[in-house]
C-alpha positions in Angstrom: 70.4 -32.0 14.1 70.0 -28.3 14.7 66.4 -27.1 14.4 66.0 -24.1 16.1 66.2 -20.6 14.6 69.3 -19.0 14.3 70.5 -15.2 14.0 72.3 -16.9 10.8 69.0 -17.7 9.3 67.6 -14.1 10.2 70.7 -12.5 8.7 70.7 -14.5 5.6 70.2 -12.1 2.6 67.4 -14.0 1.2 65.5 -13.8 4.4 66.1 -10.1 4.7 64.7 -9.3 1.1 61.5 -11.5 2.1 61.4 -9.2 5.1 61.7 -6.1 3.1 58.7 -7.4 0.9 56.6 -8.0 3.8 57.5 -4.8 5.7 56.8 -2.5 2.4 53.4 -4.0 1.7 51.0 -0.9 1.4 54.0 1.4 2.1 55.6 1.4 -1.4 54.6 5.2 -1.8 56.8 6.0 1.3 59.7 8.3 0.6 61.8 6.0 3.0 60.7 2.8 0.9 61.3 4.4 -2.1 64.9 5.5 -1.4 65.5 2.2 0.4 64.6 0.3 -3.1 67.2 2.5 -5.0 69.8 1.1 -3.1 68.5 -2.1 -1.8 71.0 -4.7 -2.8 73.8 -2.6 -1.1 71.9 -2.0 1.9 70.4 -5.5 2.7 74.1 -6.7 2.2 75.4 -4.4 4.5 72.4 -4.9 7.2 73.1 -8.5 7.0 77.1 -8.2 7.4 75.7 -5.8 10.8 73.6 -8.7 12.2 76.3 -11.4 11.6 78.7 -9.4 13.7 76.0 -8.5 16.2 76.5 -4.6 15.7 73.0 -4.1 15.0 71.3 -1.4 17.2 68.1 -0.1 17.3 67.1 3.2 16.0 65.8 6.3 17.6 62.1 6.0 18.3 59.7 8.6 17.1 56.6 8.9 19.3 53.0 10.3 19.1 49.8 10.2 21.4 46.5 9.1 19.5 43.1 8.6 21.0 41.9 5.2 20.3 38.3 4.2 21.5 38.4 7.2 23.8 41.6 6.4 25.2 45.2 7.8 24.9 47.8 5.7 23.3 51.4 6.1 23.0 52.8 4.9 19.7 56.4 4.5 19.1 57.9 4.3 15.9 61.1 3.1 14.0 62.4 3.8 10.8 61.8 1.5 7.9 65.6 0.8 7.3 67.1 -0.8 9.2 64.6 -1.6 12.2 61.2 -2.6 10.5 63.1 -4.6 7.8 65.1 -6.6 10.9 61.9 -6.8 13.0 60.2 -8.7 9.9 63.2 -10.7 9.4 63.1 -12.2 13.2 59.7 -13.0 12.7 60.0 -15.0 9.7 62.1 -16.9 11.5 60.5 -17.2 15.0 56.6 -16.9 14.1 56.1 -20.9 14.3 58.1 -20.7 17.6 55.7 -18.0 19.1 52.6 -19.9 17.6 53.3 -23.4 18.8 53.4 -21.9 22.5 50.5 -19.9 22.3 47.1 -21.5 24.0 43.9 -22.5 21.8 42.2 -19.6 23.8 44.1 -16.7 22.8 43.6 -15.0 19.6 45.8 -11.7 19.0 48.7 -11.3 16.8 48.4 -15.4 15.6 48.3 -16.3 12.1 44.6 -17.7 11.0 43.3 -16.1 14.2 41.8 -13.1 15.2 38.5 -11.0 16.0 36.7 -13.3 14.5 38.1 -16.5 15.7 37.6 -15.2 19.1 34.0 -14.2 18.3 33.4 -17.9 17.2 34.7 -19.3 20.4 33.0 -16.5 22.5 29.5 -17.9 21.0 30.4 -21.4 21.9 31.6 -20.4 25.6 28.2 -18.0 26.5 25.9 -21.3 25.2 28.1 -23.2 27.7 28.4 -21.6 30.7 26.0 -19.0 32.5 28.5 -16.6 33.9 31.3 -14.8 32.6 34.1 -13.0 34.7 35.4 -10.3 32.5 38.8 -8.5 33.3 41.7 -6.6 31.4 45.2 -5.8 32.5 45.9 -1.9 33.6 48.3 -0.1 31.1 49.4 -3.9 29.8 52.2 -2.9 27.2 53.8 -0.5 29.2 54.0 -2.6 31.9 55.7 -5.7 30.7 58.5 -6.5 32.5 62.0 -7.0 30.4 63.6 -9.7 32.4 60.5 -11.7 32.7 60.2 -11.2 28.9 63.6 -11.9 28.3 63.6 -15.3 30.5 60.3 -16.4 28.4 62.1 -15.8 25.1 64.9 -18.2 26.0 62.1 -20.9 25.4 61.9 -19.8 21.8 65.4 -20.7 20.4 68.9 -21.9 22.0 70.9 -19.4 19.4 72.5 -17.3 21.8 73.2 -14.7 19.3 69.6 -14.6 18.1 68.7 -14.2 21.8 71.1 -11.3 22.1 69.3 -9.4 18.9 65.8 -10.2 20.6 67.1 -8.9 24.0 68.6 -5.8 22.4 65.2 -5.0 20.8 63.3 -5.4 24.2 65.7 -3.1 26.0 65.6 -0.6 23.5 62.3 0.6 25.0 62.7 1.8 28.2 59.9 0.4 29.8 57.3 -2.6 28.9 57.1 -2.9 24.8 56.3 -0.2 22.4 52.9 -0.2 20.6 54.1 0.3 17.0 56.7 -2.5 16.6 55.7 -5.3 14.3 57.6 -7.6 17.2 55.5 -6.0 20.0 52.4 -7.5 19.2 54.0 -11.2 19.6 56.0 -10.4 22.4 53.0 -8.8 24.3 50.7 -11.8 23.5 53.6 -14.2 24.6 54.4 -12.6 27.8 50.7 -13.8 29.0 50.9 -17.3 27.9 51.7 -18.7 31.1 48.6 -17.2 32.4 46.9 -19.0 29.7 47.8 -22.4 30.6 47.7 -21.8 34.3 43.9 -21.1 33.7 43.8 -24.3 31.6 45.3 -26.4 34.2 43.0 -25.2 36.6 40.0 -26.1 34.5 38.8 -22.8 33.0 37.7 -21.9 29.6 38.4 -18.5 28.8 39.0 -16.5 25.5 41.8 -13.9 25.4 42.2 -11.2 22.8 45.7 -9.8 24.2 45.1 -8.3 27.3 41.0 -8.4 27.2 40.2 -11.6 29.0 37.0 -13.3 29.6 36.5 -16.5 31.7 33.5 -18.4 31.8 32.0 -20.7 34.8 28.9 -22.1 36.3 28.8 -19.7 39.4 29.2 -16.1 40.1 31.2 -17.3 43.7 33.3 -19.5 41.5 34.4 -16.4 39.5 34.8 -14.1 42.3 37.0 -16.5 43.7 38.8 -16.9 40.6 39.4 -13.2 40.5 41.2 -13.0 43.8 43.7 -15.8 42.5 44.2 -14.1 39.0 45.2 -11.0 41.0 47.9 -12.8 42.5 49.1 -14.8 39.7 49.6 -11.6 38.0 51.3 -10.0 40.2 53.7 -12.5 41.5 54.6 -13.9 38.1 54.1 -11.3 35.8 54.2 -7.9 37.7 50.7 -7.0 36.5 47.5 -6.2 38.0 44.1 -6.0 36.5 41.9 -3.0 36.1 39.5 -2.1 38.9 36.6 -2.3 36.3 36.5 -6.3 36.3 33.0 -7.5 36.3 31.4 -11.1 37.0 27.6 -11.4 35.7 25.1 -13.6 34.1 25.9 -13.8 30.3 22.0 -14.4 29.3 21.2 -11.1 31.0 23.6 -8.7 29.4 25.4 -10.5 26.8 29.3 -10.4 26.8 30.7 -7.4 25.4 34.0 -8.6 23.7 36.1 -7.8 20.0 33.5 -5.4 18.9 30.5 -7.3 19.7 27.9 -8.2 22.2 27.3 -12.0 22.2 24.6 -13.6 23.9 23.7 -17.0 24.1 21.0 -16.8 21.0 22.2 -13.8 19.3 25.1 -11.5 18.3 24.8 -7.8 17.8 27.3 -5.1 17.5 28.8 -3.1 20.2 27.1 0.0 20.9 30.6 1.8 20.2 30.9 -0.1 17.0 27.5 0.3 15.4 27.9 4.1 16.7 30.8 4.4 14.2 29.6 2.1 11.4 26.5 4.5 11.5 28.5 8.0 11.4 30.6 6.5 8.3 28.1 4.8 6.5 26.2 8.2 6.7 29.2 10.0 5.4 29.5 7.2 2.2 25.8 7.9 1.7 26.4 11.5 1.5 29.2 11.1 -1.1 27.3 9.1 -3.2 24.5 12.0 -3.4 27.3 14.7 -3.7 29.1 12.4 -6.7 32.3 12.5 -4.6 32.3 8.8 -3.7 35.9 7.3 -3.9 37.5 4.2 -3.6 37.9 5.2 0.5 34.3 5.0 0.7 34.1 1.5 -1.4 36.6 0.2 1.3 34.6 1.8 4.0 31.5 -0.1 2.8 33.3 -3.4 2.5 35.0 -3.4 5.9 31.8 -2.7 7.7 29.9 -5.4 5.7 32.8 -7.8 7.2 31.9 -6.8 10.6 28.3 -7.4 10.1 28.3 -10.3 8.6 28.9 -12.0 12.1 26.2 -10.4 13.1 22.7 -12.5 14.1 20.4 -13.0 10.8 18.1 -10.3 12.3 20.5 -8.0 13.3 21.9 -8.2 9.7 18.8 -7.6 8.3 18.1 -4.5 10.1 21.6 -2.9 9.7 21.7 -3.6 5.7 18.2 -1.9 5.6 19.0 1.0 7.3 22.1 1.9 6.1 23.8 -0.4 3.1 20.9 -0.3 1.1 20.4 3.5 0.6 24.2 3.3 -0.2 23.8 0.4 -2.8 20.8 1.9 -4.2 22.9 4.7 -5.6 26.1 3.0 -6.8 26.2 2.8 -10.5 25.8 -0.3 -12.6 29.2 -0.6 -13.0 29.5 -1.6 -9.3 26.9 -4.6 -9.8 29.7 -7.4 -8.7 30.5 -5.2 -5.6 26.7 -4.6 -4.7 26.2 -8.3 -5.0 28.8 -9.4 -2.9 27.8 -7.0 0.0 24.1 -8.1 -0.4 25.3 -11.9 -0.3 27.5 -11.2 2.9 24.5 -9.7 4.5 21.3 -11.3 3.5 
């Protein structure tokens, strides 16, 4: 009995309708989404037929450069229709296949995993091992090899028509995979799966969040030797190289700087850059409260940073609460009692 994802399932009108519902989430005010809604039934019917005939072609990308954590990043976006709906339609059928092939040590772009599951795993590993090798891949997304990626995708489905659609999307970008496509985060994470399982088969425990990787061991010498092997594996098998800023260090002396936190065997604190950004944004929220210009956006900022801080150690949480959150909560009105209670419960 056929059990693998197919193009027929991707192109099914019901699947496309769900894909549209997911793709428009939080974007209903966009002009492109509103225009699509006016002709939704007709456009989805046309898209279904186009996909089934194998005639879908990726639209032209719109590129812009942003500064993210001090780094320049090229963000490439596609139109809402048909492209974003197509990407969601594909992932509705393929997500479970991707997830089944991800290592337990990988956390990015995986349902029910993320920054805080990566943090929990890191907390356990720094208590277990005295040394860490910290690496990341140089210009990862742009250097993903199309042919190697397409060969890996053949493990996701036996349906040739669906594979052709995936290959068309991969080859629509001139080099690597674009930051901005919904499918890109899954493809990029999947590209390093062979590396994950190679590390596991070699007996190492690690934590990977996309191309940021922390590998743990019992000695500095062991991890220095492993780093040489990793460089060979990534170069020979995946045509990648690690950045020159790799480090081997004792975890108890400096902690592991990973996914926005600095993790020691006995405590967790915010990364310096995360703390600095939080201080700046919560100072702005406090100023708005004093000026009477507090907005829903400010409220979301408070909640978001409380979500970050709640994973810190108790002493760090208390210090941050007293310094940054308490002044804001004090100035909020009685109508915000439920919200204030939730923040206090999270942090204290």
